[in-house]
N, C-alpha and C positions, 0 to 999 in steps of 0.2 A: 261700626257698620250696621246698617239696618236692612232687614229683609222683609218686604211685604209678602202677603200670601201669594200673589201672582209671581213674585220673584222666586220664592221658595219652590213653587210647583214647576216653574220654568226650568230651574236648574236641576231639579229632580228628573225632569223629562230629558234634559241633555245628558245626565249621567246614565239614564236607562238607554239612551241612544248609543252612548259610548260602549256600554256593556254589550249591546246587541252587535255592534261592529266587531268587538273582540270575539264574541261567540261565533259570528259568521266566519271569521278568519280561520277558525279551528275546524270547520265542517265543510267538506268538499262539496256536498250537495247544495249548501247554501252559497258557497263562493261562486259556483258555476253561473247562475243567472246574473250575479252582480258583476262578474267579469264581462258579460255581454253589455251591461249598462256602461261599464267603464270604457268599452271600446267605441261607444257612440259619441260622436263629436257634439251633437246637440245636447245630449244629457250632461256631458262634462262642462260644457260652456254654461249651461243652466245651473249646474251645481256650484260653479264658481260664483255666479251672481247671487245664489241663495246663501252661500257661506258669507259673502260680503254683507248681505242684509243681516244675517244672524250676528255678525260681529258688532254692528251698531245696536242690535237688540240686547246683546250681552252687556255692552257698555252702559246702556240705559237701564239695566236691571240691577246694577250694583249701587245701592244708595248709602249715604253717610251724612252725618251732620257736619256742615262746613264751618270753617272759621269765618270771622266777619269779612275778611278780604275775599274769601272764596264765595261767600253768599252773594255779594254784590249789592248794589243799590236797589231798594224796593223789595228786598227779600228779608224774611224773618230769620233770626239766628237758629230757631228751633225747627225750621223747615228743612227737611232732608232733600238733598240733591243727588243726582246720579253722576257717574264718571263722565257720561256724555255731556251733562250740564256743565261740569267743571271744565272739560276740554273745550267746549264751545261757549265759554263765558262771554267772549266778545259779541257773539250773536245773541245771546240771552239777555245781555244788559243793555245793548244799544237799541233802545226803543224810541221810535219817532212819535210825533203827535198823532198822526193818522195815516191814511193811504199814501203810498209812494210807489211809482212804477219800478220795474227791474232796472238796475243800474242808474237810477235817477239821482240827481243832485238837488232837485227842487221838489216841493210838495206837489201832490196830484190835483189839489183844488186851490182856487184863488182865496186869499185871505186879505184882510186889511192890515197892511204893513206900513209902519211909520219909518220913513226914510231918514237919512242923515240931516236933511234940511228941515225936519220936523213936520213934513207934509205927509198925511196918510194916503196911501194908494192901495188899489186892489191889484195884487200880483201874487205870483207863486213864491212862497217863502223858501229859503234855503233849508235843507235838512240838517238835523243836528249831527248826524254821523255819516250818512251816505254821501260820499264825495266831498266831505268837509275839508279834506286836505288840499283840495284844488283851489287855487286863487281865481282861476277863470275857467269854470266848468264848460262853457260854451266852446272853447277852443282846445283845451288840453285833456279833456276826458277820454276821448277815443284812443289817443296815444297811450295814456296812462293805463287804460284797460288792457291794451295789447301788451304792454311791458309787464304789468302785474300778472296777467294770465300766462305769459311766457315763463316767468319766474316759477309759477306753480307747476307748469308742465315740465320744466327742467327738474325740479325737485321730485316730481312724480316719476319721471323717467329714471333718475338715479335710484330711487327706492325700488323700482321695478327691476333694475339691473341686479340689485343685491338679492331680492327675492328669487329672481330667475336663476341666479348662480347657486343659491342655497338649494332650491328644488332640484336643479340639475345634478348637483353634487350628491344629494341624498338618494335620488332615484338611480344614479349611476352606481353608487355603492351597493344598493339593493339588487341591481342587475349584474353585479360583478364585472362592470365595464369601466374603462378609463373615462375620465371627465370629457376630454376633447372629442373622442369618437362618439360618445353618447350625445354630446351637445350637437354634433353634426347631424346625427340621426334625428334629433328633435327639430332642427331647422328644416330638414328635408321632409319632415312629417312621416317618418318610417317607424315610429315607435308604436307598440300595441295600444297603449293609452295615448290619446291625442293630446300630448303635452304642448304641441305647437299651438293648437286652438285654445288651450287653457291659458297659456302665457300671453297670447294676443288679447284675450278677454281681460286678463289681469292688467295688461298694459293700459287698455282703454279705461278700466275702472280707476286705476291709480292716477292716470292723467286727468280724468274728470274730477276725482276727489281732491287732488292737490291743487288743481286749477281753480275749482270753485271755492276751496278753502282759503286760498290766497286772496281771491277777489272779494270774498265775504268779509275780510278784515277792513276793506275800504268802502265797499258798496253793499247794498242789499240786492243780491244777485237775482232773487225772485220777488223783489219788492216787499212791501209791508202791508198788513191788513188794517182793519178799521181802527184798532187801538194802537197801531204803530209797531206791532211785533213782527219780527223777521219771518217771512214765509218759508225761507229755506230751512231755518231752525225748526219750525213747526213740522215740515216734511220729514226731517231727520227724526224728530221725536215720535212721529206717527208710525215709524217702522216697528217699534216695540209693540205698539197696540195691535197692529195688523198681524204680526207673527204670533202674539199671545192668543189672539182670537183663533187663529188656525191651529196652533199646537195644543193649547190647553183644552179646547173643545174636543180635539181628537183624543186627548188623554182621558176625558170623561166618557166619550162615546165608546171606545174600544172595549172596556170591560163588560159593559151592558150588552153590546151587540155580540161579542164573542161568546160570552157565557150563555145568554138566552138563545142565540141562534143554534149553538151546538146542542144544548139540552133539548130544544124543541125537535130538532131533526133526529137525534139519537133515541130518545125515549118515546117519542110520539105519544099517542093516547091522550090522557087528560093533561099531561105536562104541555104537550104541543097545543092543545086547545086553549089553555090558560094564556100561554105566551102569545099566541095568535090574537086572542081577544084583546090583550093589552096593547099590542102595537097597531091593531086595526082601529081600536078606539082612539088611540093617540093620533093616528093619521087622519081621523075624521074631524079633528079640531083644526081650524085654520092656524097655521104656525105663527103668523104675525099677531093674531089675537091672543094666543097663548103666551107669547113672549111679552106682549104689552101688559097683560094682566099680571104676569109674574114680576115684571119690573115695577109695577104700581105697588104690589105687595111688599117688594123689597124697600121701596121708598117709604112706605108706611112703617115698616119695621125700624128703619134708621131714624125716623122722626120720633118714635116712641123710646128709642135707646140712644139718645144724643150723647150720653156720657161715653159710650163705647166708640164713638166716631168723632173724636175731639178735633181732628184736623181735616182739612179738605183732601189731603193726600190719602188718608185712610178711607174716607167716603168714596173717593174716586176709585181706589184700588178694590174696595169691596164690591162696588157696582160692576167693575170690569170682571171680577171673579164670578159674580152672580150671572152676568151675561154669558160667560163661557159655559157655566153650569146649565143654563136654560137652553142654549144652543145645542149642547151635548145631549140633553134629555129629549130634544125634539128632532135630532138628526140621526139617531142610532137605528131607526126602524128599517131603512133600506139595506144596510149592511146585515142586519139580523135576518131579514128574509133571504138574502143571498147565501148566508152561511147555513141557514136551515135547509135550503134546497140542496146544497152541496153535501151536507151531513147525511141527508136522506139517501143519497147515492152511495156515500162511503160506507155506511153501516151495512150495506149488502155486499161489500167487497169480500173476497175470499180470505184475506189476511185478518179482517175484523171478525168474520165468522169463525175462523180457526181459533183466534184468541178467546172468543166467548166459549167455544166448545172445550177449550183447555182449562176453563175456569178462571181466566184472568179477571181481576177486579174491574168493575165498570169505570172507576176513576182512572185506572191505569190505561185502559183502552182509549178513554177520552184524551188523556194527556200525551200518550205515546203514539197513537195511531190516527186519531181524528184531527186534533189541533194542528200538528205539523203539516197535514195535507190540505188544510184550508187557509193556512197562513198567507199563501200567495194572494188570495182574494183580499185579505186584510190589507196587505201592502198596497195593492192596486187601488183599493177603495180609499185608503188614507191619502195616497198621493193625488188622486183625482179630486177628492173633497176639499183638500187644503185651500185651493184657490177660490172655490165657491164660498168658503167660510170667510176669507178675507173680504170678498165682495159683499157678503151678507152684513158685515159690520158697517160698511159704507151706506147700504140701503137702510139699515135700522137707525143709524144716527141721523140720516136724512129725514126720517119721520119722527125723530125725537124720542126713540125708545132704545137707543144704543148706549154707548159709553157715556160717562159723566161729561157735561159741557166743559169742565175744567181739564179734562184729559185730552191731550193732543192726539188726534186721529184724522185719517184721511176722510172719514165720514163727516166729522165735525167741520173740516175745512170745506167740503162740498156743500154741507148744510148752510154754512155762512155765505158761501159763494152764490147761492141762488138769489139772494137779495142784491149782491154786488153786480150780478149780470144784468139787473134791471136799471142800473145807473146809466147816466149819460155824461161823460163817456164811460164805457164799460170797464169795470175792474175785473180783468180776466185772469190775472196771474195766480190767484189762490187755487182756482179750479184747475188751471193748467199744471201747476206743481203737483197737486194731489193726483191728477191723472197720470203724469209721467212716472212718479214713484210707484203708484199702484200697478200701472200697466207693466212696468219692468218686473215687479215681483210676481204678478199673476202669470205673465208670459213664461218666465223662467220655471215656475212651478208646474205649469201645464206641459211644457216640453219635457221636463224631467219625469213627470207622471206618465207621459206617453212611452218614454223609454223603459220605465219600470214595468209598465203593462206588457209591452212587447217581450221583455226578458222573462217575466214570470208566468206568462200565459202558456199553459202546457200545449195548446194547439199550435203555438208559434215556435216551440222548442226545436232546436237544430238536431 
């Protein structure tokens, strides 16, 4: 098994999140706002979608060296693949010659084709994989799509029944209720946690996943790009990139903003002046120019140290990590200002003044009295900034200062689609696929962030 830098940091972040959940369950004052989040239908539906996305990101973050059969044609034996690559081998290996439309059986552009009579004609060639099982695509394709999709929906429904039964059984045991009465309460929507909304969302996700998965074995459900790669597979691979940008950048931003903001607000004086000077100077530099200059420096470093980046995967992973680092270093200033202002208010509170009068050490005051009372701002800021960071990757890749061109990302898909949109006829499916996947993630993140803000905002407390 192989862990790149981004994989390692991503799993460390997940472990920290799990530790935070365990600690929250043991503290009543921390459980109270999260119970309010758990009672919100929009928040739990959004959380279900986010967990679904994170599942794909985790599968795509576990890399290993494959055997010759697992690597597939056109892959090097030394090239590491992820569990998602192995699971989606049919999508990864079935490469067409060039563009093809969603569910198409023929190529998108006319070519010179030599017929059985030996005469060359200009026509649309049959695809190598898309609809290749059909003897007569013109008449049998629609019925085959319906039958294949129905098979996927059926499998998804049975998988949902199993998961729904397991969730109902586990939650009924924790609530000390019988299975059937508790299932009835879920169906009627009378549970404190909106399990009915969660299960309905899970049903739609599983139906879509199994249906698209079954169809993708026979067709290119979102078409293919210029080099014939499956756009659906690119969209799935881009999930990891988008989530890494949002999570790892936060992982870098939090220590800077939390430490500097609290120190500036509590100690004031020359400490406050220095920290204010740092983030004011950083804010005066246009962010895009700073990111572009940093990425150029990174590329120059890799060019001078080629031995350290022997494979394309290492180069792409280092560039992704460096992009997260630069985004973190340029996006901590807003949260730092917010924490400084809140700390200026908290340091004058009676319990802090009493602790200082009793001779409590400064570090103890910061850790025990200041930090817990500003952490709700950190949660709100992180939840709200996550979606903007996902969108930032798309914008940066569009101007060619984002992730490596070999890295699958929604930004790279949109960047390549700008030339495709100028074709006649228009190649629209790459842009549409990137938009759908990004829209679902950002919408879920924003709705969940709104619920977290409402729950943790002291002015909205019940």
